[in-house]
N, C-alpha and C positions, 0 to 999 in steps of 0.2 A: 556479333550486332543485333541487336533488337532495335526496336523501336515501339512508344507507347504515347496514346494523346489521354491527356487528361485535365478537368477541368478545376478553374481557381478563381476564388471571387477575392478579391481583394479592394477595400475602401468602396465595397459594394458597385462595384464594377467588375461583371463577366469578363475572364479571360483566358484563353485555351492556352498548354504550351505545348508545345511539342519537343521532347525527352528522346534524347538520341545516345545510347550507350555505344560508347566506344571503349574498349579495354579494360571495362569497369569503371568508365568516369562519364559521368552524364553533362550534356550540354543542353541548354534550355532556351529556346527561343520562343518568346511571348508572341501570339499570334492576337490581333485586336478584331475587331468587329468592322473598323472603314471598308471600304469598298475597293478601294486601293488595295486592302490586304488582302483582302478575298480574293481579287482576280490576279494578285500576283502569285508566281510559279512558285510551289514549296518543292523544294530538294528533295530527290529521290534519296533512296538508299546508298546508290552508287554514285552520286552526287555527293551524297555527305561524307562517304571515303574516301572519297579522293581528297575533298576541302579537308577532312581532317588529318590526312597525307601531309597535306602542305603549310601545314599550322609551323609556324616557328618554331625551331628547334625539337621537331616533334612534340609539341605539348598538345597536338589539337586546336580547335574551336573553343574559344572562350565561354563560359556558362554565363545564361541572363543575357541582358539586353545592351550590355557593354560590350566593347572588345577593348583592349588596351593596344597601343600603340605598336608593338613588338611585334604582337601576334598578328594584328591586321596589315602590319609591312610585308610580311610572309603569305601572306595571301594575297592572290588577284583582285582588285577591284570588285570584278565582277562577284564574286564568290562573298565578297564583303558585304556588296546592295543584296545578296538573295539571304545572307544570314541575317540581317538586320530589317529585311521584308522591306524594299522600298525601291523608286523605280527613279532612275535617275534623268531620265528624260521630264517627268511631271512631277518628281518630290512627293511627299507624304500629303495625304487628304487633310485636309484643317478638322476633319472629326476624328481622325486617329492621331494626330497630334496629340490633340485633348486627353484622349484617352490613355497615350503612352503617358503622359504628364503625371495624370493624377496618378498611377503607381509608382512612375520614376522620380517627380519632382521639377522642381525648376534647377536649372543649369545655375547654379551658384552653393555659397557654401554655410552649411549651417553655423553660423556663429552665433556663440553663448550669447543670450539673450540680456538685453543692459538692465542692471538694476535699478530700482527707482529710485528716483533722488532720495529720499527719507532713508533707504536702504546705503547709500554713497555715504551719506551725512555721518550716519550710526559705525559704519566703518573706519571713519578717523577717529575713534576711541578705542581702537585694536590696540595700538601699541603699548609695553611695557610700561613706560615710561609716564604714560598717560594714565592707565591705570591704577599707578601708583599715584597719583597726585588726585585720581578720584577717591580713593584709599582713604590719602589723609584729608581728605574734604570732607568726608564722610565720621573720621572719627571727630574732627574740629564740629560739626553739627552734635555729635553726640554728649561733646563733653562743653556744649553750650558757648563755644567759642564762636560767635555768629562772622566776627569780623575776616577770621581767616578763612571760614569756609566758602565766604562772599569769594573773597579775592583771589583764592582756589580754583574755584569753579569758573569763575569769571576768566581765567587765564585758561585753562581748558577749552571753554568755548570758543575763545579767541582764536588760538591754534586750530581747533577743530571747523571753525567758519571758514577762516583764510585757506585752510589746503582742500576745502572742499571747493572752495569759488575760482583757485586755482586748477584745480580737477576739471571743472566746468569750462573752462576757459581755453584747457588743452583741449577736453573732447572737442568743443566747437570748431578749434582749428584741424582738426584731424576729419571731422565731418568735411570742411573745405574742400582737403586733398581727395576725398574718397569722390567728390561731385566730380573731379577732373577724368575720371575712368571712363573712357568710351563704353556705351551701353547697345548699340543696335548694330545690325549686321542685313546683307543681302541674302535672303533665302529664297529656295524657291518650294514653293505649294501649291497645291492644286493647277498644277503647270502654268502660273504666274510667277514671277520674281519679284518681288517687294522686299521693302524694308520692315525688318520684324526687331523686338526686343531681343538680344542676345540671351539674356536669362530663358526666356520661352523655348529655346531649342531642346531638340530633345533626340537621341539618336535614331539615325536614320536622314534627318534632316539632310536637305542638299543644300550647302552654304558655297556662293559664290563669292572669291576675293580677286578685289583691284587694288590697283600699286596704291599707298598710305593706310591699308586698315590693318584693324588687329584682329587676328585669328580669335573668334569669337567660342569655340570648344576646338578638342582633337579632331583632326580630321584625317580621313583616308584620301588621297587626291587621286583622282580619276581622271583628270584631266590639267595640264600644266604650259602654260606656252610662256617662256623665257622667265619663270617665277623665280623669284629669291625673295627669301625671307631673313630678317633680322632675330636670329634666334640667341642674341648676346646675352639676354636675360636669364636664358635657363643654360646654357653653356659659355658664358666669357669669350666667347668667338667672336671677334671685331668684323672677320668679314661676314657678309649673310651667306645662308646655306641656299645652295642652287635645286629646287624640287623638279621632280617629273614624278610619272605615275606607276614607274616600272617596279617590277617585284624586288623584294630586298632579301637575301638570303643569308644565312650566316655571317659568310663569309667577307660580307660586303658590309657591316655594321661598323659605324663610326666609331673613332678613339673617342670622340667627343657626349656621345651617345645620343645623336643628332641621328634619324630616318631621313633618306630622301623622299621617301612618297608617303610622309607624316607630317602635317602641321601642326603645330602646338597651341593649345590656348595662351594667349596674352601675350603673343610673338607679332613681330610686326611686319608686313608685307613692302616691299621695298621696290620690287620691279615686278612687270609680266600681271600675269592675270592665271588663276587657276578656279578649279573646282573640286569639291571633295565631299565624302559621305562624313556625317558626323558619327563618330565610333565612341566616345567617351563626354561625358558633361559633368559639371559640378565637382563632385570629390573622387568620383570616377576616373578625372583627367589628369595627366601628369602632373598638372599645376596642383589638382588636387589631393594628391600624393602626397607633394612635398609639406601642403596644406595641414594634412593631420600629421605628420612629422611635427612640426612646427607646435599643434597644441598638445602634444603628449610630452613635448620640453616643458620644463619647469624653470621661470626666472630666476636666478638666487638673489636671497636680499642682499641689499647693498652695505657695503663695507659700515657706512655710517649708522645705517637700521642695527646692525650686530653693536656697536659702540655705543649706540643709543640703550640698548637693552641690557649688555653689560654694565652700562653705567646706572641701570635702573637696579638692577641684582644687585650692586654693590650697596647704591644708596639705603635698599632693604635694609639688608646685612647693617651696615654702619648705623640705622635708625633703631634697630633693635639693641646694638651693642650699647649704644649711647642712652640708652634706656636703663640699659642694667647698671653704667658705669654711675649716673646721676643716681639712681636706687640705690644703689651702695654708697654711696656719698651720702644722701640723704638722711639714710639707718645710721651713718656717722656720727653725723650732724644732731641727730636727736628727732628729726623732723618726722610730724605724724605719716602713718603710711600711706594714708589717702592723696595727704597735699604732694608728697613726695610723687604719688604715679601721675597726680595731675601734671606735675612740672616736666616730669620726665617726657611725659607723652607729647606735651606741647612744644616743648625744644625739640623734640625727633620730628614730629609734624614739620617745624619753622624751618628744619634743616635741609629738606626737599624743596631745589631750587625751581619754584613754579613760575618763574619767566624764564628758563631754559626752552623747554617746548616752545615758545611763544617767539624767543629770540632766533633761535634753529628755523623757525619755518618762515619768519618772517624774511631771514638772511637767504633760503634756497628761494623764496619765490622772488626776492630782488635779484637773484644770481639767475633765475628763469628770465627773468624780464631783462636782464643784461644780454644773455645770450638770445631774445628773441632779436634783439636791436643789432647782432652780428651775424643774422641771418640763419638762426639754428632753434628749431621749436622743442623743445624737453618735454617729455609726457609727464614724468612723477616727481614727486617735489626731492626725494633723493638722489636722484638720477645724477643731477649737475653736479653735486659733489663727489659722486662715485668718479665723475672722471679725473679728478687730481690723486684718483691711487692710480691709474691707468697703467700696468709694467710693460704692457704688450698691445699695439696697436696692428692688428689682424687686417690687412686694406684690399678689397676687389680691386683689381686693373681696371676692368672697363669698365668706367664712367664714373669710376672713382680717384683713382691717380692720373686716370687719361678722362678724355671730356666724351669719348664713344663717337668723335666725329672723325673719319680719315681726311689725312693732312700732308698734300706735299713739303716734305722740309727740304729735302734733296734734288737740285737739275745737274745734271752735266749733258752739257750740247756735243756734238759731235764734233766742233772745233776744239774739244779739249775744254771749255769754260766749265769752272765748278760754281752752283750758288747756292746759296743757303735760304731759305725760305720762313722768313717769321710768320707769327700768328699761328691759331687754334681750330680748326673747325672752319665751317661751311660760309663764317662771314669774310667781307671784304677788309677788315684789318689784317694789317700786315704788309710786307715788301718783300722784294727780291736783294738779297746782297751776294756782289760779287764777291765770290773769295779773292779771285786774282785781281781786282783790280776794276771799275767800270770802262769797259770802251763801248763804242759806238757799235763795235763789228760785232762785240760779246753780246750788247743786246739788243741787236738785231737778228742774232740767231737764237736765244733763248723767247724773242717774242713770235718767231716763227715756228719753234718746237710748240710752244704755249697754244696759239694759234690751232696748230692742228691738233693738238688735243683736246681742243675747246669744241671744234667741228666735227670729229670724228666720237661725236660722246650724245648721249641719249638722255641725262639728265637735268634737270633744272634746280636752278636754288632760288626760292619764293621767301625774302624777309627771314635769309640765315636757316631757313629750313628745306632739307634736301626731299627732292624727289627724283629718284634714282636710285643707282649703284651709287653706293659709299667712294669707290677708286674712282668712279668718274665724276663725282659731286669734288671729289678732292683736286682734281685738274682743272675742273671750269675754277673752281675757288681760286687756285693758283693762278688763273687768266685773268681774272678780275684784278687781283692783288697790283699785277704788273699792269694794270690799266689796257685789258683786252675786252673790250665790252662789247656785246652782240655780235660776234665774230660770225656766227649762223648765217647770218642776215645779208651777208657779202656772196653767199652761195649757196645755191640750190640742190637738194639733196635729189641724187638720181636713182640710186641702187645704195643697198645695204646688204654687209655679209655678218649677222649676228656672230657673237662671241661663242665658242661653243668649247666644252672642256677636249676636244679633239684636235681643233687648228688651234684655240689657245690663243687667240687674236679676234679681233673686230675691223671690219673693211668698211668703209664707205666711200661712194663716187658721188663727186660731187662735179658742179658747174659754176666757174667765176661770173657772176652775176654781170661783170663790168667788161671782161676781157673775153668770156664764151668759151676759156680753157678749162678741160676736163681733167679732174686729176682722181685717183685714189688714194683716200689717207689711212693709214693704218697703225691700230696700238693695240699692244699684248702684251705676252712675256717676249724676253729681250730675243732668247735664241728663235722664237717663231717670228717675230720679227725680220730677225738679221737674217733668216733663213730666205726671204723675200725678196732681200736688197742686193744691189747689184755694185751699189756706189755710195759716195757716203759726200756731205758737201765740208769744204775746209778753205776758211779764207775767203769766201764768195766763192768759191769754186766748186767743181764737182768732181771728186778723183774716183777710179775704182775703189772696191772696196776688196782688200787682200786678204789674205788669210791671218796675217801678223795683226791685222787692223781689228777683226773678229776676234782674236785671241785677248787682245788689249782690252775691247770693249765688253767682252765676257768676265775677263779678270775683275773690272770695275764695278760689276754687275754682283758678281758672288761676292764683293768685298760688302756691298751697300746689305746685300742680303744677311751677311753676317751680323750685320749692326739692327736688324730685326725690320726691315726696309721691305716693304712689297715694291721689285722694281718692275716700271713699266717702259718697254721701247716704244717710239714713237718714228715713223717713216711715211714718206708721202711718194708719189710717183706719176708716170703715165700708165703705168698697167700693175696689176698686183706681183707681176713677175719681174719688173724692173723697177723696184722701189729705190730713193735716196734716202739713207738713214739718216737721220734728225738727232736722237740724242735719248737719253733716258729720264725720267723721276722717277725718285726714293717716295715711296708714300708709307706712313704710319699713323698708327693713332697717339699722337706724342701725349707727353705727361702735361697735364693742367700747368698754368703759369703760379710760380710760388709753390709747386708740390716738392721741389728738390732740395730750398729752404725751409720749409715746413718739417720735411724727415729728415733734417740736420738737426735743426732745432730739438727735434723730442730725442732725436737718437744723445744730443751732448747734453739734457737733463738725466737720463737712464732710461727712457720709455724706447723697449726695443719694436721695431717696424719690420713686419713680415707682409710679403704680397702672395696673395690667395686667389690663384686665379684657375680659370678653365681653358685658357688660352694654351698656343703651342710655346715649346722650351724655349726659340729661339726670340721670339717675339716678348716673351714673359722676360726674359733676362736680359734684355735689351730695354727696356722699358724701368726694370728693376736699377740697371745699372745708371740708368738717365737721373731718377730720382737718388741715387746716392746711397744705393743698397748694395752692401757686400755681394757679391756673386763669383763663386768659386769652389773647388772641390768641397763636400760635406754642407754646401749651404743651400742646395737645388734637389730637387725631390718632384718626382713624379707622382699622380694619385695612385698610380699600379708599386708604385714603391712603398707608399703608404698602407696599400693592401696589404704589402707581403709580409710588414711589419707587426709585429705582437706588442702588445703595449710597454712592456720592460725597454724594448729597443726604441719605439716612437716617442718615449717619454728621454731617452739618451740622445738621442738628435734634434729634438723639437728645439732646444736652446739655442745651438747656432747656426739652424734653418733661417734662411732669409727670403726663398724662394719655392712655392709648393705651385705648380702649374699640371695640366689636365686634371683639375681636381674635380670631383661630383659634391653634391650636397651630404653626404655620406662621409665624405674625407675631411669636408670642414668641419663638421660636427666632431669628429675622431679629435684634429688639430686643436679647436677650440677646447675640448674637455682635457686631452694631456696636456695643455698650457696650465688649465686650471689645477690640474693635480700637482702642478709642480707649485703651485701655489701663486701664479702669476693672477693680475689682475687683468682681464683682458677685453679691449673694444673689439668687436668686429663690425668692419663695414662694408656695406653692399646695397645694391640696387636693384638685382634681378631677383627672379622667383628661385634660383637654386641659391640664394643666399639667407632665403627666410630662416630655416632649420637653426643654425649658428647664430645668426641674429637674436633669435628667440634663449639660445642655451649662454649666450656670451655675456658677461656682467654687463656691459655696454652696445648694445646694439644699435648701429648709426645708419640712418637710410638716406637715400638720397630723394631732395624731393619734387627736382623738375624730373628728372629719366629715371625714377626709381618706379617699380611695380606698386599699384597697390596693396599687395599683399604683404611686401618687405615694409613698406612704413606701416603696418600694422602688426609685423611682430617687433620693431623697431623700438628703441627706448628715446631716441633722439633722433632728428630730422634735420637735414640739409637742406635748406629753401635752396641754397645756391649751387649745390652739387660741388661743394669748395672743399679740397681734403685740407685746403689751410685753417678752415673753421674749424677741425677740430683741433687744430694748435691751439686756437681762442677758448674753446670749450675745456680744455685741460689746466690752461691759465685761470682762467675762471674757478673752476674747482678746486685746485690748489687755494687760491685767493678766499674761499669760501670757509673751507676747513678752518684757514689760518685766520680769520675771524672770529669763526665759532670759538676755537680757543680760546682768543683775546677774550672773548666775552664769559668763557667758564671761569677764566682766571679771574675777573672780576666780580662773580657771581659767589664763588666758591667764599674768596676773601672776603668780600661784604657778608654773607651769610656765615663764615667763621667769627668774625667780629660781635654782630650781633645776638647770637649762642651764646658767647664767653662773657660778653657784658651782662646778658639776663640770668644768666647760669651762676658767675661768681658771685654777683649782688645776692641772688635767692640763695644759694647755699649755705655763704655765709652772712646771713643777715643783715644784709646791706641792704639800704632803699633803692628801688628800681631809679635808675639814672634816666630813665625815658618813659614817660605815663603811655599808655596804648592807643593812644589816636594819634601820639608821635611817632610809634613805631608802625601804626598801618600808614600815615602818610611817606614814609620811608620806605615801605615795602612798594604801595603801590605807583607813588609818582617819583620819589626821588630817584630809586632803582631804576625803573622802567625806562625811562626817555634814555638816558646815556650809555645805560647796557644797550637797547635796541640799538642804538645806532654806532655802537661798535659794528655790529654786522654788516655796516654801510660803508665801512672802510675800504677806500679806493686799492686797487690791484698794486701790490706791491713789488716793484720789476724785481726784486732779490727772490721773493718769492716764486715767479712765475719759474727762474731757472733752477730750483732745488727738485732734487728726484721726488720721484711719486713716496708719498708717505706711507709709512711700514703699518698697513692695515692691523697687524697683528697688535700693535701696541693702544694700550686703551685710550681713551677721550681725555682723562685725567692721569695724566704722568707725572713719574716721579718732580722732573723740573717744574711742572707747574703747580704741583703742590708745596716744593718749596717757596716758588715766588709767594705765594696765596700766605704764607706761614710768615713769611718776612713782613708783607705788608699787612696783615693782619695784625702781629704782633705791634707796630708801630701805630697802628690806630686804636687799639685796646688799651695800651699803655698811655698815648696822649689823651684820648677819650677819658680814662679814667684820673687821670692828672688833673685835670679840667676840674673834673665832677665831685673828687675828694677838696680840691681847693677853693671851688665856690662855697661847699658845702660844709665851713670849718665849723661852725654853731651846731654841728649836728642835725640840724633842721632842713628840709627839702623845701625849697620856697621856687615860686615860677622862674625866677633870674635863674636859679641852680640848672634846672630844665631845659629852658631857651639855652644857656650856653653849652650846656651837652647837647642837646638836639641841633645846635648848629654847630657845635663842633664836627659831630659825626655826617652831618650833611655834608660839609666842606672838604672832608677826608675822603668821601665818597665821589667829589669831584675830582681833585687831585689823583685820588687812585685810577677814575676810569681814565684819564689821560696817560697815564703811565703803562695802562693797559691796551694802549693801541699799539704797540709791537711789543713781543717777546724780546727780541734783540736790541732795536732800536731806538736809539735816543728820541725822544719828544721833539727836540732840535733838528734833528735829522729828518725827520718825518715831513716837520712844518705842523705851525701851529692851527691853519685853518685850510689843512688839504681836506680833512674831513668837516663840511659845513653843515652835515645833519648833528655831529658831536656838538660843532660850536655853539646850534641852534639850539640843541638841547642845553647845556650847560648855562647858557645865558636864560631859558627858560627857568630851569631848577633853581638859578639864584633870584631870579622874581620871585618865583613861589617861596622860597624860604622870607625874602624880606617882606613879604605880604602876610606870612605866618607870626611874624615878628611883631609888625608895626599894625598891622589892620585889626583896630578895635574887636570885632567881630570872630576874626579868626584868634586874637588873641584869646578871647575867653573860650571857644571850643577846644583847644589846642593847649591851653594852659600857659601861656608864653607874657612875656614884657618886652620893651624895647629895651637895646643896646645901644650903647656908646659910640662913638668912631673908635677909641683906643680898644675897643673891646673886640673891635674886629679886625685891627689891625694886630692884635695880638692873636686871636685865630687863624688870621691869614698866615703868618708868620709861620704857627705851631702846625697846621694841618698842611704845609707845603712841605714837610719831612719827609713824607709818604713819599713825595714825588721823588725827594732827591737821594732818598735811600735806593728807590728803585732806580733810578740814573747809575747812581753807584753802583749796585749789584749788576746792571746790563754792562758798565764800563769793564768789571772787572769778568764778566764773563767773555767778554770778547777779546780780554787782555789774554784769558787764560786759552780761546780757541784757537788767537792768532801764535801762540806761543806751540801750538800742538800740531800746527799747518792743517787747520780743520778748514772746511769747506768755504771760501768767499765768493759768494755771487757765482755760485753754483760752479767752481774748479777748485780743486784742489792745489795748494800751494806749498810751498817747500817750508822748512823749519825759517831756512836764513831770509827768502823774501816776504816771509810772514812777520817775521820780527821788523821787517822794513815798513810792511802795509800796516805794522803798530803802532811803530814810531811815528808815520803820518798821520793816523790818525789822533793819536796824542797832540 
């Protein structure tokens, strides 16, 4: 072993480094210039040899100014203090802190620098369909078709601006969420304990922890007094982890990855006090490792983005093919080449639906707004639609399906009375339900039991917030639900014997303030409590506790344990060896209200739900069964089992699996990737730091707004402000509705484009006068098509759409069925419009009346077509004429605009129109309504065919016999 001293200068600050060579590995400790460091003892060669040999798993001490949790846990805290050159009695000198921070940096994560506003705005123009529209505008400009160029450019600017504003609003909401993260801690420096910003911590700082604190960095504890820390955000464990300062050996590593002598950044102190040495900060912490894993994962493009990309590609191909066809027909007709080229390119540009990006953007923005009203913050525009494609929801248990608040759900008194407790968490909402019927005797037994549990208790509930152990908080909340308030005020506490892992019970000696009677109150594991009991209460009498009675009590305890409950026994008596058994309470972190019904609804619509948790098997399975997940052979797997599987085996079992327990972030990532490899659209929910990597990788990452960690909110695509699983169901329904409305608009836009193209192409190629003048065409594109098309995206959620299975993301946005519907509608409109044009132009001369009748006919056809496109399969009468008020107002405005163009003198001059007689309007009304009648007939025939085949009705398959009956009912 060798040792050498070298000098280093970094960022202009001289540093000395002590490099120790052990078995070819260098361990570097930076020595600053502060007086505290210079006076601190430097380890000798013998000490270094000893320290290295005690490193976790024989790896030796780590290099640099950081020590990771596993290595620090395997070293005595005194050695960790020597390695980091710090003094646990006085802390680091301020000068040394500044020196270390200049080299190490702040205790924070290096996030990507936010783009300036102008760059964010230009980023909206990257989508393929937007680029195609830009190309169309450029071609129109080159061909001096300035009206088309202006319209297309205006559409692009609207889309980019709306998306940009929505992104800014989402960023602002996220900034508000980030402000909720605590940023201070109590730290010992220069011999004094003061409050400092957590970002200013450096390795070697001494941090003091108290109840209610969030741990500001990874700490190696050197003092722990009744210290327990809630690590559910890391491990998924509901119960807080008890902490101490003892050495952790390889054999004592926990299955959940938690270390008893290390406190992790971002966790929460539930009880007790502690002191620790900062061993890792920022990205070197356990928190930071997960953050780096998250940053390495790429978020996939949404299905709608892929659909739009594919649509842009097909529209490009269609434009070139259309140019070729028109060019060939023009040559056949003997039209000059330059004229043919101009016509072909103009029609190809017109074929690109410039209104599609606007409607899609506005529809998605409306969906985000509606989701915000339903307590869900959606970050990206396309995210909300993707929810309608989700085929698998991988849900974390703690804090998502459950509230992460321990709750007494079951009570069994020594009298044999069994009770069920309603309500979830630490609020007073709920009551005690006596399963065998209410009686004064049973009520008195429950009251006495809960009073004992509330007095033998160190927790406090302030405004539904718990200060103390979750188990004690659950008992206290149950007592409050039963009307046992301020029970401690009746007694004076004389002595306390705290709970420990050895005795497994807590004992409190109290004196009744009124009677002066002295008693011992005890709660703990049922087995430990029974060992100190000599009697039990029965019908207001005290009876000896027999072996048979003990076996009955233990049998009930084991039964509750199998249900995933943590069972606590309660007793009281004159001494700790002469207790009277009073009963037991079953405690768990129960499912949220509505979680089961939401899971059932999701499953009925073809969405698979899987629980992915770091909790134990018994608890995970109990909650899974409680929310309606199937639990049995071949459905429950541990993280270790996932580790032992290769990719082929994992792909084979992933479909039927419903519960994964004791999983780490690495396991969650593998599960998400395996599901995606099977073609699933995966939504991952979570609230903890251990969820962030899977949240980023999944198609839709969903974080909790109230209880979720800041980094989980950063990684997620959607944030549930109410932390309620049922909001996911609402979001999926919203996503289905959005896509449904987009397809309705596409059908309307494509049919309208087909009509416009066909009219101009037919009249040009066959030498006919144009049925519409340029100003009328511009008005149809901008005003007549615009508002009705936009309001199709505002159609309310269809109840039948809610229960449909997730859409097949492999299918194109424009399906063969939509093309068929468009062709049918376009054929009716083309025939009717050309009929009006030819019948009006009998003399061979195009007059103002001819174009007015043709223009009015086209606009009215469009209005009826918009009404028929509100639903692909439902009749307008079934939907209701006024259920979409936005469309009703748009059509009314369109009629007003049409009448103004026809009758106002100035507009008559601009658009070359003239007034029409009332008989003309009646004639046009009867003619143009045929497109709606044909559409209704088509929908009726489609439903008849579906019913005859036993196709899905309202989300459920029906038999052919019942389908026929349903069809007869529909007729």
